[in-house]
ROFIPA-873031 format. One line per field, with one value per residue: residue number from 1; residue in three letters; chain; x, y, z of N, C-alpha, C in turn. Coordinates in Angstrom, 1 decimal, decimal comma, always signed. Example, Ala and Ser with C-alpha at 12.3 -4.5 7.8 and 13.67 -1.06 7.14 Angstrom:
REM ROFIPA-873031
nr	(1	2)
rest	(ALA	SER)
kette	(A	A)
nX	(+13,2	+12,8)
nY	(-5,7	-2,2)
nZ	(+7,8	+7,1)
caX	(+12,3	+13,7)
caY	(-4,5	-1,1)
caZ	(+7,8	+7,1)
cX	(+13,2	+12,9)
cY	(-3,3	+0,0)
cZ	(+7,8	+7,9)
REM end
This chain:
REM ROFIPA-873031
nr	(1	2	3	4	5	6	7	8	9	10	11	12	13	14	15	16	17	18	19	20	21	22	23	24	25	26	27	28	29	30	31	32	33	34	35	36	37	38	39	40	41	42	43	44	45	46	47	48	49	50	51	52	53	54	55	56	57	58	59	60	61	62	63	64	65	66	67	68	69	70	71	72	73	74	75	76	77	78	79	80	81	82	83	84	85	86	87	88	89	90	91	92	93	94	95	96	97	98	99	100	101	102	103	104	105	106	107	108	109	110	111	112	113	114	115	116	117	118	119	120	121	122	123	124	125	126	127	128	129	130	131	132	133	134	135	136	137	138	139	140	141	142	143	144	145	146	147	148	149	150	151	152	153	154	155	156	157	158	159	160	161	162	163	164	165	166	167	168	169	170	171	172	173	174	175	176	177	178	179	180	181	182	183	184	185	186	187	188	189	190	191	192	193	194	195	196	197	198	199	200	201	202	203	204	205	206	207	208	209	210	211	212	213	214	215	216	217	218	219	220	221	222	223	224	225	226	227	228	229	230	231	232	233	234	235	236	237	238	239	240	241	242	243	244	245	246	247	248	249	250	251	252	253	254	255	256	257)
rest	(MET	LEU	ALA	LEU	GLU	ARG	ARG	ASN	ARG	ILE	LEU	GLU	GLU	LEU	GLN	VAL	LYS	ARG	GLN	VAL	VAL	VAL	SER	ASP	LEU	ALA	ARG	SER	PHE	LYS	VAL	SER	GLU	GLU	THR	ILE	ARG	ARG	ASP	LEU	ASP	ARG	LEU	ASP	LYS	GLU	GLY	LEU	ALA	LYS	LYS	SER	TYR	GLY	GLY	ALA	VAL	ILE	ASN	GLU	ASP	SER	SER	ILE	ASP	LEU	PRO	PHE	ASN	ILE	ARG	LYS	LYS	ARG	ASN	ILE	PRO	GLY	LYS	GLN	LYS	ILE	ALA	GLU	LEU	ILE	SER	GLY	LEU	VAL	GLU	ASP	GLY	ASP	HIS	ILE	THR	LEU	ASP	PRO	SER	THR	THR	SER	VAL	PHE	ILE	ALA	ARG	ALA	LEU	LYS	ASN	LYS	HIS	ARG	LEU	THR	VAL	ILE	THR	ASN	SER	LEU	GLU	VAL	MET	ILE	GLU	LEU	SER	ASP	VAL	GLU	SER	TRP	ASN	VAL	ILE	CYS	SER	GLY	GLY	THR	MET	LYS	GLU	GLY	TYR	LEU	ALA	LEU	THR	GLY	PRO	ARG	ALA	ILE	GLU	GLY	ILE	GLY	ALA	PHE	ASN	ALA	ASP	LYS	ALA	ILE	MET	SER	CYS	LYS	GLY	PHE	ASP	MET	VAL	LYS	GLY	ILE	THR	ASP	GLY	ASN	GLU	LEU	PHE	CYS	GLU	ALA	LYS	ARG	ALA	MET	LEU	ASP	ASN	SER	ARG	GLU	HIS	ILE	LEU	ALA	VAL	ASP	HIS	SER	LYS	PHE	ASP	THR	ILE	ALA	PHE	SER	LYS	ILE	CYS	ASP	MET	GLU	ARG	ALA	ASP	ILE	ILE	VAL	THR	ASP	GLU	LYS	PRO	ASP	GLU	LYS	TRP	LEU	ASP	LEU	PHE	ARG	ARG	SER	GLY	ILE	ARG	CYS	ILE	TYR	PRO	GLU	ASP	GLY	ILE)
kette	(A	A	A	A	A	A	A	A	A	A	A	A	A	A	A	A	A	A	A	A	A	A	A	A	A	A	A	A	A	A	A	A	A	A	A	A	A	A	A	A	A	A	A	A	A	A	A	A	A	A	A	A	A	A	A	A	A	A	A	A	A	A	A	A	A	A	A	A	A	A	A	A	A	A	A	A	A	A	A	A	A	A	A	A	A	A	A	A	A	A	A	A	A	A	A	A	A	A	A	A	A	A	A	A	A	A	A	A	A	A	A	A	A	A	A	A	A	A	A	A	A	A	A	A	A	A	A	A	A	A	A	A	A	A	A	A	A	A	A	A	A	A	A	A	A	A	A	A	A	A	A	A	A	A	A	A	A	A	A	A	A	A	A	A	A	A	A	A	A	A	A	A	A	A	A	A	A	A	A	A	A	A	A	A	A	A	A	A	A	A	A	A	A	A	A	A	A	A	A	A	A	A	A	A	A	A	A	A	A	A	A	A	A	A	A	A	A	A	A	A	A	A	A	A	A	A	A	A	A	A	A	A	A	A	A	A	A	A	A	A	A	A	A	A	A	A	A	A	A	A	A	A	A	A	A	A	A)
nX	(+233,7	+230,3	+228,1	+225,4	+225,7	+227,4	+225,7	+223,8	+225,3	+225,8	+223,2	+222,9	+224,7	+223,5	+221,3	+222,4	+223,9	+222,3	+223,1	+225,3	+228,6	+230,1	+232,9	+233,9	+232,7	+233,8	+236,5	+236,2	+235,1	+237,0	+236,7	+236,0	+234,9	+233,0	+231,8	+230,5	+228,7	+227,1	+226,0	+224,5	+222,8	+221,2	+220,1	+218,6	+216,8	+215,4	+214,1	+215,1	+217,0	+217,9	+219,5	+222,0	+223,9	+227,1	+226,7	+224,3	+221,1	+219,1	+216,0	+213,1	+210,5	+207,7	+206,4	+208,2	+209,7	+212,2	+214,9	+214,8	+217,2	+218,3	+216,4	+216,3	+218,3	+217,6	+217,0	+217,7	+218,0	+215,5	+213,8	+214,6	+213,8	+211,0	+210,6	+211,4	+209,3	+207,1	+207,6	+206,9	+204,2	+203,5	+202,6	+203,6	+202,9	+201,2	+199,6	+200,7	+200,8	+203,3	+204,3	+206,1	+207,8	+210,8	+210,9	+209,6	+211,5	+213,3	+211,4	+210,9	+213,3	+213,5	+211,5	+212,5	+212,9	+210,6	+208,1	+206,8	+205,5	+203,5	+204,0	+202,9	+203,8	+204,6	+207,1	+210,3	+212,7	+212,0	+211,4	+213,9	+215,3	+214,1	+214,8	+216,4	+215,1	+213,8	+210,9	+208,9	+206,3	+206,6	+205,1	+204,9	+203,4	+203,2	+203,1	+204,1	+207,4	+208,4	+210,6	+213,6	+212,4	+212,1	+209,7	+206,6	+203,9	+200,6	+197,7	+198,1	+199,5	+197,7	+195,7	+197,0	+197,6	+195,0	+194,1	+194,5	+193,8	+194,8	+196,0	+197,2	+197,9	+200,7	+202,1	+203,7	+204,0	+204,3	+203,2	+201,3	+198,5	+196,2	+193,9	+194,0	+194,7	+196,2	+198,9	+200,7	+203,5	+203,0	+200,5	+200,2	+201,5	+199,8	+197,4	+198,1	+198,6	+196,1	+194,7	+196,0	+195,0	+192,3	+192,2	+192,8	+192,7	+193,5	+195,1	+198,2	+200,1	+203,2	+205,1	+207,5	+208,6	+209,0	+207,0	+204,6	+202,1	+202,5	+201,9	+201,5	+201,5	+199,4	+196,4	+196,1	+194,3	+191,8	+192,8	+191,5	+191,3	+193,5	+194,4	+196,4	+199,1	+202,5	+205,4	+208,6	+209,1	+207,7	+204,6	+203,2	+201,0	+198,6	+198,2	+198,2	+195,9	+194,0	+194,3	+193,3	+190,6	+189,8	+190,0	+192,4	+195,3	+198,4	+201,8	+205,0	+208,6	+209,1	+206,7	+206,4	+204,9)
nY	(+155,5	+155,4	+157,9	+157,8	+156,5	+158,3	+160,5	+159,4	+159,1	+161,8	+162,5	+161,0	+162,3	+164,8	+164,1	+163,8	+166,2	+168,3	+170,2	+170,8	+171,4	+172,5	+172,5	+171,0	+168,5	+167,9	+167,5	+165,3	+163,3	+163,2	+164,5	+166,9	+170,3	+171,1	+168,7	+168,0	+170,1	+169,5	+167,2	+168,2	+169,9	+167,9	+166,6	+168,7	+169,2	+166,9	+167,2	+166,5	+167,9	+171,3	+173,7	+175,9	+178,9	+178,0	+175,4	+173,0	+172,4	+170,3	+169,1	+169,8	+169,2	+167,3	+165,8	+164,7	+161,8	+160,1	+157,8	+154,4	+153,4	+155,8	+157,0	+155,1	+155,8	+158,0	+159,4	+157,1	+156,3	+157,1	+155,4	+152,9	+153,1	+153,2	+150,7	+149,0	+149,5	+148,7	+146,0	+145,1	+145,1	+143,0	+139,6	+136,2	+134,0	+135,7	+137,1	+139,3	+142,4	+144,1	+147,2	+148,7	+150,5	+152,2	+152,1	+149,8	+147,8	+148,0	+147,4	+144,7	+143,6	+144,0	+142,2	+139,7	+138,0	+136,9	+134,2	+131,9	+133,7	+135,1	+136,9	+139,1	+140,9	+143,6	+144,4	+144,1	+144,5	+143,9	+141,2	+140,2	+140,9	+139,1	+136,6	+134,8	+133,8	+131,3	+129,1	+130,9	+132,2	+133,8	+135,8	+136,8	+139,5	+139,6	+141,3	+144,3	+145,4	+148,6	+150,8	+151,6	+151,5	+149,1	+147,8	+146,2	+146,8	+147,7	+146,0	+143,2	+143,1	+144,3	+142,4	+140,1	+140,9	+141,2	+138,6	+137,5	+137,5	+139,5	+139,8	+142,2	+145,2	+146,9	+149,9	+152,7	+156,2	+159,2	+161,7	+163,2	+164,5	+166,6	+167,4	+166,5	+163,9	+160,6	+160,4	+159,7	+159,7	+158,6	+157,3	+154,6	+153,2	+154,0	+152,7	+150,0	+150,1	+150,8	+148,4	+146,7	+147,8	+147,3	+144,6	+143,7	+143,3	+145,0	+148,2	+149,6	+152,5	+153,5	+156,2	+158,7	+161,6	+163,7	+163,5	+164,5	+167,0	+167,3	+167,1	+164,9	+163,9	+162,0	+160,7	+158,2	+157,3	+158,4	+159,8	+158,6	+155,9	+154,6	+152,6	+152,5	+154,7	+154,8	+156,4	+158,2	+160,3	+162,2	+163,5	+166,8	+168,5	+169,1	+167,1	+164,8	+165,3	+165,2	+162,5	+161,3	+162,2	+160,9	+158,3	+156,9	+155,1	+156,2	+155,7	+156,2	+156,6	+157,7	+157,0	+154,3	+150,9)
nZ	(+196,0	+195,3	+193,9	+195,0	+197,4	+198,7	+198,9	+200,6	+202,9	+203,4	+204,1	+206,4	+208,1	+208,2	+209,8	+212,2	+212,8	+211,8	+210,0	+207,3	+205,9	+202,9	+202,4	+204,5	+204,0	+201,5	+202,2	+203,9	+202,2	+200,3	+197,8	+195,2	+196,0	+194,2	+193,4	+195,8	+196,0	+193,8	+194,8	+197,0	+195,6	+194,3	+196,5	+197,5	+195,4	+195,6	+197,9	+200,3	+201,7	+202,5	+200,7	+201,9	+202,6	+201,7	+202,4	+203,6	+205,2	+207,3	+206,0	+207,6	+207,1	+207,6	+205,7	+204,0	+202,8	+204,1	+203,1	+204,4	+205,7	+206,5	+208,2	+210,3	+211,9	+213,3	+216,5	+218,1	+220,9	+221,9	+220,5	+221,5	+224,1	+223,8	+222,6	+224,7	+226,6	+225,2	+225,0	+227,5	+227,3	+225,7	+225,6	+226,1	+223,5	+222,1	+219,2	+216,9	+215,0	+213,1	+211,8	+209,0	+210,1	+211,3	+214,0	+214,6	+214,1	+216,3	+218,2	+217,6	+218,1	+220,9	+221,7	+221,6	+223,8	+224,3	+224,1	+221,7	+220,0	+217,4	+214,5	+212,3	+209,4	+207,2	+206,8	+205,6	+206,9	+209,6	+209,3	+208,7	+211,0	+212,8	+211,9	+213,1	+215,3	+217,3	+217,5	+217,0	+215,0	+212,1	+209,8	+206,5	+204,9	+202,1	+198,9	+197,1	+196,9	+198,0	+196,7	+198,4	+200,9	+202,2	+202,6	+202,1	+200,0	+198,7	+197,1	+197,5	+199,9	+201,7	+201,5	+202,5	+205,2	+206,1	+206,2	+208,7	+212,2	+214,7	+218,1	+218,9	+217,4	+216,5	+215,8	+214,2	+213,4	+211,3	+212,0	+214,6	+215,7	+217,5	+216,2	+213,4	+213,8	+213,4	+211,3	+208,2	+205,9	+203,4	+201,3	+200,6	+202,7	+204,7	+204,0	+204,5	+207,2	+208,2	+207,6	+209,4	+211,8	+211,5	+211,7	+214,2	+217,8	+219,8	+219,9	+219,5	+219,6	+218,7	+219,3	+219,1	+220,9	+219,1	+217,2	+218,1	+217,8	+215,1	+211,6	+209,0	+205,5	+204,8	+206,1	+208,6	+210,6	+213,0	+216,2	+218,3	+217,8	+218,7	+221,4	+223,3	+223,9	+223,4	+224,3	+224,2	+225,9	+228,6	+227,7	+226,9	+229,3	+228,1	+226,2	+227,8	+229,3	+227,2	+226,5	+228,8	+228,8	+226,5	+227,0	+226,5	+227,1	+228,2	+228,0	+229,2	+229,8	+232,5	+233,7	+233,7	+233,5)
caX	(+232,4	+229,2	+227,4	+224,3	+226,2	+227,9	+224,5	+223,2	+226,2	+225,5	+222,0	+223,2	+225,4	+222,5	+220,4	+223,1	+224,4	+221,3	+223,6	+226,7	+229,4	+230,6	+234,3	+234,1	+232,3	+234,8	+237,7	+235,8	+234,9	+238,1	+236,2	+236,0	+233,8	+232,0	+231,1	+229,6	+227,6	+226,1	+225,2	+223,6	+221,7	+220,4	+219,3	+217,7	+215,7	+214,6	+213,4	+215,7	+217,8	+217,7	+220,8	+222,2	+225,2	+228,3	+226,3	+222,9	+220,5	+218,1	+214,6	+212,3	+209,1	+207,3	+205,8	+209,3	+210,0	+213,7	+215,2	+214,7	+218,5	+218,6	+215,4	+216,5	+219,4	+217,1	+216,5	+217,8	+217,7	+214,0	+213,2	+214,9	+212,9	+209,7	+210,6	+211,4	+208,0	+206,1	+207,9	+206,1	+202,7	+203,3	+202,7	+204,0	+201,8	+200,4	+199,6	+200,8	+201,2	+204,3	+204,4	+207,4	+208,5	+212,1	+210,7	+209,2	+212,8	+213,7	+210,4	+211,1	+214,6	+213,2	+210,6	+213,1	+212,9	+209,2	+208,0	+205,6	+204,8	+203,2	+204,2	+202,5	+204,4	+205,0	+208,4	+211,4	+213,7	+211,5	+211,6	+215,4	+215,6	+213,5	+215,1	+217,2	+214,3	+213,2	+209,6	+208,0	+205,7	+206,8	+204,3	+205,0	+202,1	+203,2	+202,9	+205,1	+208,4	+208,6	+212,1	+214,2	+211,7	+212,1	+208,4	+205,7	+202,7	+199,7	+196,6	+198,5	+199,9	+196,5	+195,0	+197,8	+197,4	+193,6	+193,8	+194,8	+193,3	+195,8	+195,7	+197,7	+198,5	+201,7	+202,5	+204,2	+203,5	+205,1	+202,5	+200,3	+197,9	+194,9	+192,8	+194,2	+194,9	+197,5	+199,2	+202,0	+204,0	+202,7	+199,2	+200,4	+201,8	+198,6	+196,4	+198,5	+198,4	+194,6	+194,4	+196,4	+194,1	+191,0	+192,2	+193,4	+191,8	+194,1	+195,9	+199,3	+200,8	+204,6	+205,4	+208,4	+208,1	+209,1	+205,9	+203,5	+201,8	+203,0	+200,9	+202,1	+200,7	+198,2	+195,8	+195,9	+193,0	+191,6	+193,6	+190,7	+191,5	+194,6	+194,1	+197,6	+200,2	+203,8	+206,3	+209,9	+209,2	+206,4	+203,9	+202,7	+199,8	+197,4	+198,1	+197,8	+194,5	+193,2	+194,3	+192,4	+189,3	+189,5	+190,1	+193,6	+196,3	+199,7	+202,9	+206,3	+209,6	+208,9	+205,5	+206,4	+203,8)
caY	(+155,6	+155,8	+159,1	+157,6	+156,2	+159,5	+161,3	+158,8	+159,4	+163,2	+162,6	+160,5	+163,4	+165,8	+163,6	+164,0	+167,6	+169,2	+171,0	+170,3	+172,5	+172,0	+172,3	+169,8	+167,3	+167,7	+166,9	+164,0	+162,3	+163,3	+164,8	+168,4	+171,0	+171,1	+167,5	+168,1	+171,1	+168,8	+166,3	+169,0	+170,3	+166,8	+166,4	+169,8	+169,0	+165,7	+167,7	+165,8	+168,8	+172,6	+174,3	+177,2	+179,5	+177,2	+174,0	+172,6	+172,1	+169,2	+169,5	+169,3	+168,9	+165,9	+165,1	+164,2	+160,4	+159,7	+156,3	+153,6	+153,3	+157,1	+157,2	+154,3	+156,4	+159,1	+159,2	+155,7	+156,1	+157,1	+154,2	+151,8	+153,3	+152,8	+149,2	+148,3	+149,7	+147,8	+144,6	+144,8	+144,9	+141,8	+138,4	+135,0	+133,5	+136,8	+137,3	+140,8	+142,9	+145,2	+147,9	+148,8	+151,7	+151,9	+151,8	+148,4	+147,0	+148,1	+146,6	+143,3	+143,2	+143,9	+141,1	+138,4	+137,2	+136,3	+132,8	+131,5	+134,9	+135,1	+138,2	+139,4	+142,1	+143,9	+145,0	+143,2	+144,6	+143,2	+139,8	+139,9	+140,9	+137,9	+135,4	+133,8	+133,5	+130,0	+128,8	+132,0	+132,1	+135,1	+135,7	+137,9	+139,9	+139,6	+142,6	+144,8	+146,2	+150,0	+151,1	+152,5	+151,5	+147,8	+147,6	+145,6	+147,5	+147,4	+145,1	+141,9	+143,3	+144,5	+141,1	+139,3	+141,4	+141,0	+137,2	+137,1	+138,3	+139,7	+140,3	+143,6	+145,9	+147,8	+150,7	+154,0	+157,2	+160,4	+162,8	+162,9	+165,8	+166,6	+167,5	+165,7	+162,5	+159,9	+160,6	+159,2	+160,4	+157,9	+156,7	+153,1	+152,8	+154,2	+151,6	+148,8	+150,3	+150,7	+147,0	+146,2	+148,2	+146,7	+143,1	+143,4	+143,6	+146,1	+149,1	+150,3	+153,4	+153,8	+157,5	+159,4	+163,0	+164,6	+163,4	+165,2	+168,3	+167,2	+166,6	+164,3	+164,0	+161,2	+160,3	+156,8	+157,2	+159,4	+159,5	+157,7	+154,5	+154,1	+152,2	+152,8	+155,4	+154,6	+157,4	+158,2	+161,3	+162,6	+164,5	+168,0	+168,2	+169,2	+165,8	+163,9	+165,6	+164,7	+161,1	+160,9	+162,4	+160,0	+156,9	+156,3	+154,9	+156,8	+155,1	+156,9	+156,0	+158,1	+156,5	+152,8	+150,2)
caZ	(+196,6	+194,4	+194,3	+195,8	+198,7	+199,3	+199,3	+201,8	+204,0	+203,8	+204,8	+207,8	+208,8	+208,5	+210,8	+213,5	+213,0	+211,3	+208,9	+206,8	+205,2	+201,7	+202,5	+205,4	+203,3	+200,5	+202,8	+204,5	+201,2	+199,4	+196,4	+195,0	+196,5	+193,2	+193,5	+197,0	+195,6	+193,0	+195,7	+197,8	+194,6	+194,1	+197,8	+197,6	+194,5	+196,1	+199,1	+201,5	+202,4	+202,0	+200,5	+202,6	+202,2	+202,1	+202,8	+203,6	+206,5	+207,1	+205,8	+208,7	+206,6	+208,0	+204,5	+203,3	+203,2	+204,0	+203,0	+205,6	+206,4	+207,1	+209,3	+211,4	+212,8	+214,1	+217,9	+218,5	+222,4	+222,1	+219,9	+222,4	+225,3	+223,4	+222,4	+226,1	+227,2	+224,5	+225,4	+228,7	+226,9	+224,8	+226,4	+225,4	+222,7	+221,4	+217,8	+216,8	+213,7	+213,2	+210,6	+208,4	+210,6	+211,9	+215,4	+214,7	+214,1	+217,7	+219,0	+217,3	+218,8	+222,3	+222,0	+221,4	+225,0	+224,4	+223,6	+220,9	+219,3	+215,9	+214,0	+210,9	+209,1	+205,8	+206,9	+205,3	+207,9	+210,8	+209,1	+208,8	+212,4	+213,5	+211,2	+214,0	+216,5	+217,3	+218,1	+216,6	+213,6	+211,4	+208,6	+205,6	+204,3	+200,7	+198,3	+196,2	+197,6	+197,7	+196,6	+199,5	+202,2	+202,8	+203,0	+201,1	+200,0	+197,6	+197,4	+198,1	+201,3	+202,5	+201,6	+203,4	+206,6	+206,4	+206,3	+210,0	+213,3	+215,7	+219,4	+219,1	+216,2	+217,0	+214,6	+214,4	+212,4	+211,2	+212,6	+215,7	+216,0	+218,2	+215,2	+212,2	+214,2	+213,2	+209,9	+207,7	+204,7	+202,2	+201,3	+200,5	+204,0	+205,5	+203,7	+205,1	+208,6	+208,5	+207,6	+210,7	+212,8	+211,2	+211,9	+215,5	+218,9	+220,6	+219,0	+220,3	+218,8	+219,2	+218,7	+219,9	+221,3	+218,0	+216,3	+218,7	+217,2	+213,7	+210,6	+207,8	+204,3	+204,6	+207,4	+208,9	+211,4	+214,2	+217,4	+219,2	+217,4	+219,5	+222,8	+224,1	+223,3	+224,0	+223,8	+224,9	+226,9	+229,1	+226,8	+227,6	+230,0	+227,2	+225,6	+228,9	+229,6	+226,1	+226,6	+229,9	+228,4	+225,4	+227,5	+225,9	+228,1	+227,7	+228,8	+228,9	+230,7	+233,9	+234,2	+233,9	+232,9)
cX	(+231,4	+228,6	+226,2	+224,7	+226,7	+226,7	+223,9	+224,0	+226,0	+224,2	+222,1	+223,8	+224,4	+221,5	+221,1	+223,4	+223,4	+221,8	+225,0	+227,3	+230,1	+232,1	+234,6	+233,8	+233,3	+236,1	+237,4	+235,7	+236,0	+237,6	+236,3	+234,8	+232,6	+231,1	+230,1	+228,5	+226,6	+225,3	+224,2	+222,4	+220,7	+219,5	+218,3	+216,5	+214,8	+213,8	+213,9	+216,6	+217,5	+219,1	+220,8	+223,6	+226,3	+227,9	+224,9	+222,4	+219,5	+216,7	+213,7	+210,8	+208,7	+206,7	+206,9	+209,6	+211,5	+213,8	+215,2	+216,1	+218,9	+217,6	+215,7	+217,6	+218,9	+216,6	+216,6	+217,5	+216,2	+213,3	+213,4	+214,0	+211,5	+209,6	+210,6	+210,0	+207,0	+206,4	+207,1	+204,6	+202,4	+203,5	+203,1	+202,7	+200,9	+200,6	+199,6	+201,1	+202,3	+204,4	+205,8	+208,2	+209,9	+211,9	+210,3	+210,4	+213,3	+212,7	+210,7	+212,3	+214,3	+212,2	+211,2	+213,2	+211,5	+209,2	+206,7	+204,9	+204,6	+203,2	+203,8	+203,0	+204,6	+206,3	+209,5	+212,4	+213,3	+211,7	+213,1	+215,8	+215,2	+213,9	+215,8	+216,4	+213,6	+211,8	+208,6	+207,4	+205,7	+206,1	+204,5	+203,7	+202,0	+203,0	+204,1	+206,1	+208,5	+210,1	+212,5	+213,5	+211,7	+210,8	+207,6	+204,4	+201,7	+198,6	+197,0	+198,9	+198,7	+195,7	+195,7	+197,6	+195,9	+193,2	+194,0	+194,1	+194,3	+195,3	+196,0	+198,3	+199,5	+202,3	+203,0	+203,6	+204,5	+204,5	+201,4	+199,8	+196,6	+193,7	+192,9	+194,4	+196,2	+197,8	+200,6	+202,3	+203,5	+201,4	+199,2	+200,7	+200,5	+197,5	+196,8	+198,3	+196,9	+194,2	+194,8	+195,5	+192,7	+191,0	+193,0	+192,5	+192,2	+195,1	+196,9	+200,0	+202,1	+205,0	+206,3	+208,0	+208,1	+207,9	+204,6	+203,4	+202,4	+202,0	+201,7	+201,1	+199,4	+197,7	+195,6	+194,5	+192,9	+192,4	+192,9	+190,8	+192,6	+194,1	+195,2	+198,6	+201,4	+204,8	+207,6	+210,0	+207,8	+205,8	+203,5	+201,4	+198,6	+197,2	+197,6	+196,3	+193,6	+193,1	+193,3	+191,0	+188,8	+189,6	+191,3	+194,6	+197,6	+200,8	+204,2	+207,3	+209,4	+207,7	+205,6	+205,2	+202,8)
cY	(+156,1	+157,1	+158,9	+157,3	+157,4	+160,4	+160,7	+159,1	+160,9	+163,3	+162,1	+161,6	+164,5	+165,4	+163,9	+165,5	+168,6	+170,1	+170,5	+171,5	+171,8	+171,6	+171,1	+168,5	+166,9	+167,0	+165,5	+162,9	+162,3	+163,5	+166,4	+169,0	+171,1	+169,9	+167,5	+169,0	+170,4	+167,8	+167,0	+169,5	+169,1	+166,5	+167,5	+169,6	+167,8	+166,0	+167,1	+166,7	+170,2	+173,3	+175,7	+177,7	+178,6	+175,8	+173,7	+172,3	+171,0	+169,8	+168,9	+169,0	+167,5	+165,1	+164,4	+162,8	+160,2	+158,2	+155,7	+153,6	+154,7	+157,3	+156,3	+154,8	+157,6	+158,6	+157,7	+155,5	+156,2	+155,9	+153,0	+151,9	+152,8	+151,3	+148,5	+148,4	+148,8	+146,4	+144,2	+144,7	+143,7	+140,6	+137,2	+134,4	+134,5	+136,7	+138,8	+141,1	+144,0	+145,8	+148,1	+150,0	+151,3	+151,6	+150,3	+147,4	+146,9	+147,3	+145,1	+142,8	+143,0	+142,8	+139,7	+137,5	+136,6	+134,9	+132,7	+132,7	+134,6	+136,6	+138,3	+140,8	+142,3	+144,6	+143,9	+143,3	+143,9	+141,7	+139,4	+139,9	+139,7	+136,6	+134,4	+133,4	+132,1	+130,0	+130,0	+131,6	+133,5	+135,0	+137,0	+138,2	+139,6	+141,1	+143,0	+145,7	+147,6	+150,3	+152,0	+152,3	+150,2	+147,4	+147,0	+146,3	+147,0	+146,4	+143,8	+142,0	+143,5	+143,2	+140,1	+139,6	+141,0	+139,5	+136,7	+138,0	+138,3	+140,1	+141,8	+144,1	+147,0	+148,6	+152,0	+155,0	+158,3	+161,7	+162,4	+164,2	+165,7	+166,6	+166,6	+164,2	+161,9	+159,9	+160,0	+159,9	+159,8	+157,1	+155,1	+152,6	+152,9	+153,1	+150,3	+148,9	+150,2	+149,2	+146,3	+146,5	+147,5	+145,2	+142,8	+143,9	+144,8	+146,9	+149,9	+151,2	+153,8	+155,1	+158,3	+160,9	+163,9	+164,6	+164,1	+166,6	+168,4	+166,6	+166,1	+164,3	+163,3	+160,7	+158,8	+156,6	+158,3	+158,9	+158,5	+156,2	+153,8	+153,7	+152,6	+153,6	+155,2	+155,6	+157,4	+159,3	+161,7	+163,7	+165,7	+167,7	+168,3	+167,9	+164,8	+164,1	+165,1	+163,2	+160,6	+161,0	+161,4	+158,5	+156,2	+156,2	+155,4	+156,2	+155,8	+156,4	+156,4	+157,4	+155,0	+152,2	+149,8)
cZ	(+195,5	+194,9	+195,2	+197,2	+199,4	+199,7	+200,5	+203,0	+204,4	+204,5	+206,2	+208,7	+209,2	+209,6	+212,2	+213,8	+212,6	+210,2	+208,5	+206,0	+204,1	+201,9	+203,4	+204,7	+202,2	+201,0	+203,3	+203,4	+200,1	+197,9	+196,4	+195,7	+195,5	+193,2	+194,7	+196,7	+194,8	+193,8	+196,5	+196,9	+194,5	+195,4	+198,0	+196,7	+194,9	+197,3	+200,4	+202,3	+201,8	+201,9	+201,3	+202,2	+202,7	+202,5	+202,6	+205,0	+206,2	+206,8	+206,8	+208,3	+206,8	+206,8	+203,7	+203,8	+203,0	+203,7	+204,3	+206,4	+207,0	+208,3	+210,5	+212,4	+213,6	+215,5	+218,3	+220,0	+222,6	+221,6	+220,9	+223,6	+225,0	+223,3	+223,8	+226,7	+226,5	+224,8	+226,6	+228,5	+226,1	+225,7	+225,5	+224,7	+222,0	+219,9	+217,6	+215,3	+213,9	+211,8	+210,1	+208,9	+211,1	+213,4	+215,6	+214,7	+215,6	+218,6	+218,8	+218,0	+220,3	+222,7	+221,9	+222,6	+225,2	+223,8	+222,8	+220,3	+217,9	+215,5	+212,6	+210,5	+207,6	+205,7	+206,6	+206,4	+209,2	+210,5	+209,2	+210,3	+213,2	+212,9	+212,0	+215,2	+216,3	+217,9	+217,9	+215,2	+213,0	+210,0	+207,8	+204,9	+202,8	+200,2	+197,5	+197,1	+197,1	+197,8	+197,7	+200,8	+202,9	+203,3	+201,8	+201,2	+198,9	+198,0	+198,0	+199,5	+202,2	+202,6	+202,5	+204,9	+207,0	+206,6	+207,8	+211,0	+214,4	+217,1	+219,5	+217,8	+216,8	+215,8	+215,1	+213,3	+212,3	+211,8	+213,5	+216,2	+216,6	+217,3	+214,1	+212,5	+213,9	+211,7	+209,5	+206,4	+203,4	+202,3	+201,3	+201,9	+204,9	+205,2	+204,4	+206,7	+209,0	+208,5	+208,9	+211,8	+212,7	+211,6	+213,2	+216,6	+219,7	+219,7	+219,8	+219,3	+219,5	+218,5	+219,6	+220,0	+220,1	+217,1	+216,8	+218,0	+215,8	+212,8	+209,4	+206,7	+204,3	+205,9	+207,5	+209,5	+212,4	+215,4	+218,3	+218,9	+218,2	+220,9	+223,8	+223,3	+224,1	+223,4	+224,7	+225,9	+227,4	+228,2	+227,7	+228,3	+229,1	+226,6	+226,7	+229,3	+228,5	+226,2	+227,7	+229,5	+227,3	+225,8	+226,9	+227,0	+227,5	+228,6	+228,3	+230,0	+232,2	+234,5	+234,5	+233,2	+234,0)
REM end
């Protein structure tokens, strides 16, 4: 097993267990404890984990961008709930944009029972997910692939997104705060997401419960730009009150559509 693959496996385990132990990892991967310590040193230096006595714990810093294949394994049940709810908001024949978030892959999967959709996306993973769907129009934004993210970014991506007018922009984020608004970990992603908002009629934010009261590095937009918030758990009353005052519709599993 290559060192990079082993480190990614360690990150996957951190997503599930929140902490790992050097001796356990050494037995699991059949390598020396010194090799595991070097792996954890590397993950610590990259900001993806924090070394602790005898092992490491997950770095909860929302400004850290984990690789796509690691992020997509976070809170899978929550993403599935969100995807099911958003499926009820999309109608046959709609033109939609999907961002390159891991949640968008689950949304794309949940939409496969729809007919004649047009999907504009800068997500390579979404395009792969929809590659077997008939009678849809799946449009790639173009742009430059960002390593480790399966996403297309840069001026070409923004130009490609801006060439179309969508009925609905469906996007996720890393942070959702009452004051700082909707934020993400990378400015290149934020630029593309703003282009999706600017070129769509209705804005749907797919955000799981862990993103509330969290601030990521780069601002996408103010909270009020969202027309509908879809989440996996009922938000605190302070959030529901703010949504009511702001005219934002909030949908969560207990609420239905």
